[in-house]
C-alpha positions in Angstrom: 20.7 14.1 -36.4 22.9 12.3 -33.9 22.6 8.5 -33.3 23.3 7.3 -29.8 25.6 4.3 -29.6 24.8 1.1 -27.9 27.2 -1.0 -25.8 28.7 -3.8 -27.9 26.9 -7.0 -26.9 28.2 -9.9 -24.8 28.8 -13.1 -26.6 26.2 -14.9 -24.5 23.3 -15.6 -26.9 22.1 -15.0 -30.3 19.2 -13.1 -28.8 21.5 -10.6 -27.3 23.3 -10.2 -30.6 20.1 -9.5 -32.4 19.0 -7.0 -29.8 22.2 -5.1 -30.4 20.9 -4.0 -33.8 18.7 -1.5 -32.1 19.7 2.2 -32.3 18.0 5.1 -30.5 18.0 8.4 -32.3 17.9 11.8 -30.8 14.7 12.6 -32.7 12.7 9.7 -31.3 9.3 10.2 -29.7 10.8 10.2 -26.2 13.4 12.8 -27.1 10.7 15.1 -28.5 9.1 15.6 -25.1 10.0 18.9 -23.4 13.1 18.6 -21.3 15.4 21.1 -19.7 18.5 21.2 -22.0 21.0 21.0 -19.1 19.3 17.8 -17.8 19.3 16.3 -21.3 23.0 17.0 -21.7 23.7 15.5 -18.2 21.9 12.3 -19.2 23.8 12.1 -22.5 27.1 12.6 -20.7 26.4 9.8 -18.3 25.1 7.6 -21.1 28.2 8.1 -23.2 30.5 7.4 -20.2 28.5 4.2 -19.5 28.8 3.1 -23.1 32.6 3.7 -23.1 33.0 1.8 -19.8 31.0 -1.1 -21.1 33.1 -1.3 -24.3 36.2 -1.7 -22.0 34.4 -4.4 -20.0 34.1 -2.2 -16.8 30.5 -3.3 -16.3 30.1 -2.3 -12.6 31.2 1.2 -13.4 29.0 1.2 -16.5 26.0 0.4 -14.4 26.6 3.4 -12.2 26.8 5.8 -15.1 23.8 4.3 -16.9 21.7 4.5 -13.7 22.6 8.1 -13.5 21.5 8.6 -17.1 18.2 6.9 -16.3 17.6 9.2 -13.3 18.1 12.3 -15.6 16.4 11.0 -18.7 15.0 7.4 -19.0 15.1 6.7 -22.7 14.7 3.4 -24.5 18.5 3.3 -25.2 19.3 3.8 -21.6 16.9 1.0 -20.5 18.4 -1.4 -23.0 22.0 -0.7 -22.3 21.3 -0.8 -18.6 19.7 -4.2 -19.1 22.8 -5.5 -20.8 25.1 -4.1 -18.1 23.0 -5.6 -15.3 23.2 -9.0 -17.0 27.0 -8.7 -17.2 27.3 -8.1 -13.4 24.8 -10.8 -12.5 22.0 -8.6 -11.5 19.4 -10.6 -13.4 16.3 -9.2 -11.5 17.3 -5.7 -12.4 18.1 -6.7 -16.0 14.6 -8.1 -16.4 13.0 -4.8 -15.2 15.2 -2.7 -17.5 14.6 -4.9 -20.6 10.8 -4.9 -20.0 11.0 -1.1 -19.6 12.8 -1.0 -23.0 10.0 -3.0 -24.6 7.4 -0.6 -23.2 9.4 2.4 -24.5 9.8 0.8 -28.0 6.3 -0.1 -29.2 7.3 -0.2 -32.9 10.2 -2.7 -32.6 10.2 -5.4 -35.4 9.0 -8.8 -34.2 12.4 -10.4 -34.5 13.9 -7.9 -32.1 11.0 -8.3 -29.7 11.7 -12.0 -29.7 15.4 -11.4 -29.1 14.6 -9.2 -26.0 12.1 -11.8 -24.8 14.8 -14.4 -25.0 17.1 -12.2 -22.9 14.4 -11.7 -20.4 13.7 -15.4 -20.2 17.4 -16.2 -19.8 17.8 -13.8 -16.9 14.5 -14.9 -15.4 15.7 -18.5 -15.0 18.6 -17.2 -12.8 16.4 -15.1 -10.4 16.0 -16.5 -6.9 12.5 -16.6 -5.4 12.0 -16.0 -1.7 8.6 -16.2 0.2 8.2 -14.7 3.7 6.0 -15.3 6.7 6.5 -12.5 9.3 5.0 -12.1 12.7 3.6 -9.5 13.1 2.4 -9.2 9.5 2.6 -5.4 9.7 6.4 -5.5 10.1 8.5 -3.4 7.8 10.9 -5.4 5.6 14.0 -4.1 3.9 16.3 -6.0 1.5 19.9 -4.6 1.2 18.5 -1.3 2.6 15.6 -1.1 0.1 12.1 -1.2 1.7 9.7 -3.8 0.4 6.1 -3.1 -0.4 3.9 -3.3 2.8 1.8 -5.9 1.1 4.4 -8.0 -0.7 5.6 -11.1 1.0 7.3 -12.6 -2.0 10.7 -11.5 -3.4 12.5 -12.0 -6.7 16.2 -11.4 -6.0 19.5 -11.7 -7.8 21.6 -14.8 -6.9 24.2 -14.1 -4.2 24.1 -12.7 -0.7 21.5 -10.3 0.6 20.6 -8.8 4.0 17.0 -8.9 5.2 15.9 -6.7 8.1 12.5 -6.9 9.7 11.2 -4.2 12.2 8.0 -3.4 14.0 6.6 -1.2 16.7 6.9 -2.7 20.2 9.0 -5.6 18.8 12.7 -6.2 18.4 14.2 -6.1 15.0 15.5 -9.3 13.3 18.1 -9.9 10.6 18.7 -12.7 8.1 21.6 -13.1 5.7 20.4 -14.8 2.6 22.7 -16.8 0.3 20.7 -17.5 -2.8 21.6 -19.9 -5.6 20.6 -19.1 -9.2 17.0 -20.1 -9.9 16.4 -21.2 -6.3 13.2 -21.0 -4.2 13.2 -20.7 -0.4 10.9 -19.7 2.4 11.7 -17.7 5.5 9.8 -17.6 8.8 10.4 -14.6 11.0 8.9 -13.9 14.4 10.0 -10.6 16.0 10.3 -10.9 19.8 8.4 -8.5 22.0 10.3 -5.8 23.7 9.0 -6.9 27.1 9.9 -10.6 26.5 13.3 -10.8 24.8 17.0 -11.4 25.5 19.9 -9.8 23.7 22.9 -11.4 22.0 25.8 -9.2 20.8 28.7 -10.7 18.9 32.0 -9.1 17.8 34.6 -10.9 15.8 38.1 -10.1 14.4 37.0 -11.2 10.9 34.7 -8.8 9.0 33.6 -11.6 6.6 32.7 -14.1 9.4 29.2 -15.5 9.0 27.3 -15.4 12.3 24.5 -17.8 13.0 22.1 -17.9 15.9 20.0 -21.1 16.2 21.1 -22.0 12.7 19.9 -18.8 11.1 22.5 -16.6 9.4 22.0 -13.1 11.0 25.0 -11.0 10.1 28.6 -10.7 8.9 31.5 -9.8 11.3 29.3 -8.5 14.1 25.7 -8.9 15.3 23.2 -7.3 17.7 20.2 -9.5 17.9 17.1 -9.9 20.2 15.9 -13.4 20.7 13.2 -15.1 22.8 14.3 -16.3 26.3 15.7 -19.8 26.4 18.4 -21.9 24.9 20.3 -20.6 21.9 23.4 -21.7 19.9 25.9 -19.2 18.4 28.2 -20.1 15.5 30.9 -18.0 13.8 32.6 -19.3 10.6 34.9 -17.9 8.0 36.8 -19.7 5.2 40.4 -20.4 6.4 39.6 -19.6 10.0 38.8 -21.6 13.1 35.1 -22.2 13.9 33.5 -20.8 17.0 30.5 -22.3 18.8 28.8 -21.6 22.0 25.5 -22.5 23.6 23.7 -20.1 26.0 20.5 -20.1 28.1 19.1 -16.6 28.4 16.4 -15.2 30.6 14.0 -12.5 29.6 15.8 -9.2 29.8 19.1 -10.9 29.9 22.0 -10.3 27.5 25.2 -12.0 26.3 28.1 -10.1 24.8 30.7 -12.2 23.0 34.1 -11.1 21.7 35.1 -13.9 19.3 38.7 -14.3 18.0 38.9 -16.7 15.1 42.4 -18.1 14.4 43.7 -17.7 10.9 44.6 -21.3 10.1 45.9 -20.4 6.6 49.0 -18.7 8.2 49.8 -21.8 10.2 49.9 -24.2 7.2 51.3 -21.7 4.8 54.4 -21.1 6.9 57.5 -23.0 5.8 58.6 -23.2 9.5 55.4 -25.2 10.2 56.4 -27.9 7.7 60.1 -27.9 8.8 58.9 -28.3 12.4 56.5 -31.1 11.4 59.2 -33.0 9.6 61.6 -32.6 12.5 59.0 -33.9 15.0 58.1 -36.8 12.8 61.7 -37.8 12.5 62.2 -37.6 16.3 59.2 -39.9 16.7 60.7 -42.5 14.4 64.3 -42.3 15.6 64.1 -41.8 19.4 60.8 -43.3 20.4 60.9 -41.0 23.4 58.0 -38.8 22.4 54.4 -40.0 22.4 50.9 -38.4 22.0 49.3 -37.8 25.4 45.6 -37.3 25.8 45.7 -36.9 29.5 48.3 -34.1 29.9 47.0 -30.6 29.8 47.3 -28.8 26.5 50.1 -26.4 25.7 49.3 -22.8 24.8 51.2 -21.3 21.9 51.2 -18.7 19.1 48.8 -20.9 17.1 46.3 -21.2 19.9 45.6 -24.1 22.3 47.0 -27.5 21.2 44.8 -30.2 22.9 46.9 -33.2 21.9 50.3 -31.9 22.9 53.6 -33.7 22.5 55.1 -34.6 25.9 58.2 -36.5 27.0 57.7 -39.9 28.5 59.0 -40.0 32.1 
């Protein structure tokens, strides 16, 4: 009778080490249920690949294989190993679900192993971020990272990190929010979807795919955005690490639109270039030696390859 291997544990807690003692045998109660042999073999193939990838530390790839194994045949061994892999990639909410599924599928576990799994669940649970929602209209459909929420749920347990929330409703415009969640954090989001007959449109395109776009202080998208907003005054921001910041205020009428093409300057290339520092030293030396160059705040700026320089160097008449 073949014994299925488990992924070697991560050195993160004694609870995880204890849980690794579990082994799932091919003759278990779950395996005894009728299953098409080809499907069972497919599940075992994915499971074995997931185990091998986990042993090499390739956890993201291991998750893919173990999820495929779960789709074909959700055994206790798959649930446990998937929980371990989820923890390794920081998907704590998914880890909790998988480890709880493992406990449900393993009713005869010894008490010490149950406690070990409970400790793992508690450890991951402390990292989960909690988000509550108030949406108008309340019948709006909500998706998180492309996955629909329950029509009645207005509370979310999410992994730490970045998520995209989309709200949609009949006779209303859609709305987006980019959520950046810290481990163990709690937050609340208010969303009011503008009516089709009473809204304005803001479209933004940038040259930086990772640029975070905000409208009225709310993070709505990355790189580009197409948002409907109530008529009135709005502020638009675009930011990306290492790039210049863009800001614009606009006052829009109902039915109006604003289309912005934003070019953010890569400031890293300016300061990383040795010619920038050579030029800076040369200019500083000229200021000390000749005394002929001064900063002018009244002369118009000089355009150049690095953008518009407001405080340009000019020659004193």
